[in-house]
C-alpha positions as CSV (number, residue, x, y, z in Angstrom):
1,M,-62.3,-18.2,105.8
2,I,-62.5,-15.1,108.0
3,D,-61.8,-11.9,106.3
4,V,-60.8,-8.8,108.3
5,T,-60.9,-5.5,106.4
6,V,-59.6,-2.3,107.9
7,A,-60.5,1.2,106.7
8,R,-58.5,4.2,107.8
9,N,-59.2,7.9,107.7
10,R,-55.7,9.3,107.2
11,E,-53.7,7.7,110.0
12,Y,-56.6,6.7,112.1
13,L,-58.4,3.4,112.1
14,Q,-62.0,4.1,111.3
15,T,-63.7,0.8,110.5
16,V,-63.0,-2.9,111.0
17,V,-65.2,-5.5,109.3
18,I,-64.8,-9.1,110.3
19,E,-66.8,-11.6,108.2
20,G,-67.0,-15.3,107.4
21,H,-66.4,-18.5,109.3
22,A,-63.0,-20.0,109.8
23,G,-64.1,-23.6,109.4
24,S,-61.0,-24.9,111.3
25,G,-63.0,-27.2,113.4
26,P,-66.5,-28.4,114.3
27,H,-69.0,-25.8,115.5
28,G,-68.2,-25.0,119.1
29,F,-64.7,-26.3,118.8
30,D,-63.3,-23.9,116.1
31,L,-60.2,-22.4,117.8
32,V,-59.6,-19.8,115.1
33,C,-63.2,-18.6,115.4
34,A,-63.0,-18.6,119.1
35,G,-59.7,-16.6,119.1
36,V,-61.0,-14.0,116.6
37,S,-64.2,-13.6,118.6
38,S,-62.4,-13.2,121.9
39,V,-59.9,-10.7,120.5
40,S,-62.5,-8.6,118.8
41,F,-65.2,-8.6,121.6
42,G,-62.4,-8.0,124.1
43,A,-61.2,-5.0,122.3
44,V,-64.7,-3.5,122.0
45,N,-65.3,-4.1,125.7
46,A,-61.9,-2.6,126.6
47,V,-62.6,0.6,124.6
48,E,-65.9,1.0,126.4
49,A,-64.6,0.2,129.9
50,L,-61.3,2.1,129.6
51,C,-62.0,5.0,127.3
52,D,-65.7,5.6,128.1
53,V,-66.4,5.4,124.4
54,T,-69.2,3.3,122.8
55,L,-68.1,2.0,119.4
56,V,-70.7,1.5,116.7
57,V,-71.0,-2.3,116.4
58,N,-73.2,-4.2,114.0
59,Q,-73.4,-7.9,114.0
60,A,-75.2,-10.7,112.1
61,Q,-77.8,-12.6,114.2
62,D,-76.2,-16.0,113.3
63,G,-72.5,-14.8,113.7
64,G,-70.0,-14.5,110.9
65,Y,-70.2,-10.7,110.7
66,M,-69.1,-7.9,112.9
67,R,-68.5,-4.3,111.9
68,I,-66.8,-1.9,114.3
69,D,-66.9,1.9,113.6
70,V,-65.2,4.5,115.6
71,P,-67.6,7.4,116.3
72,D,-66.9,11.0,115.4
73,G,-66.5,13.7,117.9
74,L,-64.0,12.1,120.3
75,S,-61.6,14.2,122.3
76,H,-57.9,13.9,121.2
77,E,-57.2,11.8,124.4
78,Q,-60.1,9.4,123.7
79,E,-59.1,9.1,120.0
80,Q,-55.6,8.2,121.0
81,S,-56.7,5.6,123.6
82,V,-59.3,4.1,121.2
83,Q,-56.7,3.8,118.4
84,L,-54.2,2.1,120.7
85,L,-56.6,-0.5,121.8
86,L,-57.9,-1.2,118.3
87,E,-54.3,-1.4,116.9
88,G,-53.7,-3.9,119.7
89,M,-56.6,-5.9,118.5
90,L,-55.1,-5.9,115.0
91,V,-51.8,-7.1,116.3
92,S,-53.6,-10.0,118.0
93,L,-55.5,-10.8,114.8
94,R,-52.3,-10.7,112.8
95,T,-50.8,-13.2,115.3
96,I,-53.7,-15.5,114.6
97,E,-53.3,-15.0,110.9
98,N,-49.5,-15.8,111.1
99,S,-50.3,-19.2,112.6
100,Y,-53.6,-20.0,110.7
101,S,-53.4,-18.2,107.4
102,E,-55.6,-20.8,105.7
103,F,-58.5,-19.7,108.0
104,I,-58.1,-15.9,108.4
105,Q,-56.9,-13.1,106.2
106,L,-56.3,-9.5,107.4
107,N,-56.5,-6.7,104.8
108,D,-55.2,-3.4,106.2
């Protein structure tokens, strides 16, 4: 099971932790894992490319863990853009959860 935990500071998303393995298919053919990985890495890359913000990302060497933290000190415009992209990531993860709830759980 993949657990996605979201922490907010007031109205702003501050931290997202994604941990576990979906186990919905054999290694290399797990569509839920591939979807979650694509959505999360895509969002991190989009924030860097479009907002000129480097998120603080920690990962496990063997997969199964990713922590994304929004850094302090962003301008209002950067904060708004980062939040929009990360909320978009959560919408995509909820879409996966709606179809594959036995393999992923989002706690917001």
